Phi, psi and omega in degrees: 000125178274140181236023176222130178299144176269149178298149177267143176281339183306140180217172182257138177290145181303326181290322178291326176291315179301317176299317182293321180291327173301314176300319186292326179293321177292323184289310194256338191092143188302334180295336185259021172235112190242122183238003183296144182303316183300310184296320180296317175296318181295311180294342176269356186259138165232195189270006183282339184067018179251125183259122174257271180227164176253136182304141175285337179190166174238135175238145191238094176285151178245357181200165176303321179300316177297319177301316179301308184301318180290330179284320176296322176296320176298326178291318180302319184254005178058045182253125179288146179237156170209132180283144176227133179259245182278353176081028180269012181297134166238023179225032174069020188308314178249002183290126182300132176264001179223138173302149180083001179284146180246134177267135174268110173277108186269008186289341178285345174273071189235039180264138167273110191279332183199132171241102184242095181290327181299313182260007172059058175206154175226145182231135186219157171276165189290338181274003174291132177273161180298324177295317178299319174296314180304311184287333176294319183278340188302323178292339185287335190084003177234164182204166172270123184300326167284097190288328178138179184273165175302329181270019185298351172297330182234327182297147187252162176297320177293322176290322175301316182295318181290341182247005182055047188303150176241141183188223183284145170114346170072022180220170178278151181298333180265000184294323177252015176285116181278325183169169179228164167248132188222128172273111183290168186293350175257006179092355171291152177254123181251129175260123184252166176056226184293341178284345186302316184254346181211074184305328183273336182226065185293131185228304180247113180292328187265031178280086187087180178305136189249111181278358190303315187294332177302324185264003172269128184057042174269350182064027181070019188271347187249352179164180184252118175286134180234341170211156174214137177249132181239152169283136176268143178235146175296136179293145174298144178281340188214143173222132167261140183244133175226141169227139180228143177260141178230148187262341181231152177296313182300318174293318176308312181297317178300319181294318177300314181296322179296316178298320179300316190286341176295327173083010185251347184279143175274312178231144180222114177209153187225148179231165178239199192298321179301308183292328177302318180294320179296313184292320184290331184268007181295127180294161177297128183289154178298156184314318183291320177293317178301317182295317176299320177296315178299317182297321179292319178300311183295319179297327181285334195275153177281348177209160178292330176292317181296322182291321174300320177296318177296317174300318175299323178295318186289330182298341180285346182075187186236024182292335175307334176303329188293345181275356184235138178282341180218146170227148178234126179248140185221131171243142181234121180258146175206169174265014169209147179300321180297315183293320176295317180293323175300312179298326180292320180296326181290320178294319176308312184296321181290315182298312183298327179290339175263010176092011179285144175252124180296133181234164175303132187274042184298323185296312181299314187294321182292316182291329182287323179289317179223081187293348190252122180287152172295127184306320183298347177255356182280318185251018176226124182285174183297334178261012180085010181285145169286158181210157168210143176266167166226158177223143183221132180235136184218162172300157176310318184295341182256006187295315186295321179296318177297313182294319179297321181293315179298320181299313179304317185296313184288329175295319181295332187255010187295324178298307180294324176302311182297320182300326184265352185075026181265140174217170189226143170232142188235135172247137175247149177213152176221139171206143173052043180072016177255135171259125178243137179231136185226088176285129182247122183265128178242146178209148179286132186187173168290154175277128179291173188304319183288316179301316174303315186290326182268351182291148176291156183307322183287335179283319175303318180295317181288322188231002181296340181258018181302150176286146176287139179235075187300321183296314183290323175296325175296319177298317183293320180295318180290325177295321178295312181297320181290330174298312178303313182295321182300324185268359182293341177290346179276354180058048180286155168274149178237143172259158182056059184299313178057230177242018187256300187289150189278060185295316181303311184294328181291326180245007181294146183093346176265153176299332179303318181295314182303315182294323181290318174301314179298322178299316180296318184292321181294316184281324194222064185300334179274352182065041186268347184258112181042060178302140180098341180293145180064008186086008184277000000 
């Protein structure tokens, strides 16, 4: 089973491309039309290490009107387009599948259009980052319960919606989504959900048929998202934090599922030895960063005393994690300290009954205060290795089977992995009755253009000159593809389908796939909007 789209031979005539770019320059101004080889290669690169085609140009819209005009021009000249957000894809999401494709850099559409506490809603443009939204909402006392992805320092709301992103908050990205504004492939503007009948005052998403879900996790195949409105929720007044150490992976998985079935935890996530070394080895932050962290910890606490206790916990560092092969962190939100603590004590009893050792809850406290990882540390390993994750989600009852099958796969490949210097670190997460597994494959190699561009200065200095290892890179790419294929008999769901996961094979033969194909043909008969996405 193939799980990666193949590059298309279809191309755009030079004359048609030049005419489109001339139109784009008139619409946007020449400064927002980029054709340099370096920029086109950078913007066409993601973390998948699979090369398809290079964008012919990048265009940077600043408004819905710009997007409408660009899409209409693309139709006139038959030039394919794909939206690109923060560039955090590891599944070929925006990577051109055809020569002559033009990327829409959506990061200039980064305005928070409305924060309305009275009516409990927020409306944003697609280039707003999750960190930007989080910080804008923090003073209001309200938030969107899907707080954002670990990469939310750079990852955008539009990209998250197109990929059905998973992250902080213990909820789905669409659960509090009221509706979206989408520019369709023919240039028409569609308002979905609650925005359909009241774009400026969205309130009821289900007033008649709701098209919102069709454009969530569409990988940008059905249109260009230009606005999104979310329901705001009052922030919890209290949070209890727990971390437990476990000695075996099997027991850890039992504990994750047990915590999920209790139904009281907001977030449940687990790390292993690699990430323990990462967290334990974090240098002391500069004074300004330390002050910002302390301020956020105190702001999250229900009282100054509790906040000072949390700061004391953080001051101890995280070296204690090095004594454990696995850790499980749980957060419990409530509108009272008593409520949060009571639920946490119940979780204590269950975890300790499964052999978990209660540890200082430093990780939960730190991630709640500063939920977004530095981008420069996410896709480059501690030793300068390149990396990419895969994700698999199954029912709680299939968790042990999924983990055991993945473990067996890596054990079978251990010899070749050692020969190539390849290793794996796995994160587990659970939310809303779902068990999620994210194996991250690391391999020694040069930093590709995107890794280098997003790396911290000290990482560039230390590892930016590493030798290219094309054979090892090819092995890592193949290992990842074979892992996805190996686990397909368990029917896992995947987030960030892009052009990588075998979505077409998973749903082929069902009426749903036929309807998706018909919908794409109806909206985009020429196949100009992100061709190859979703396997279309």
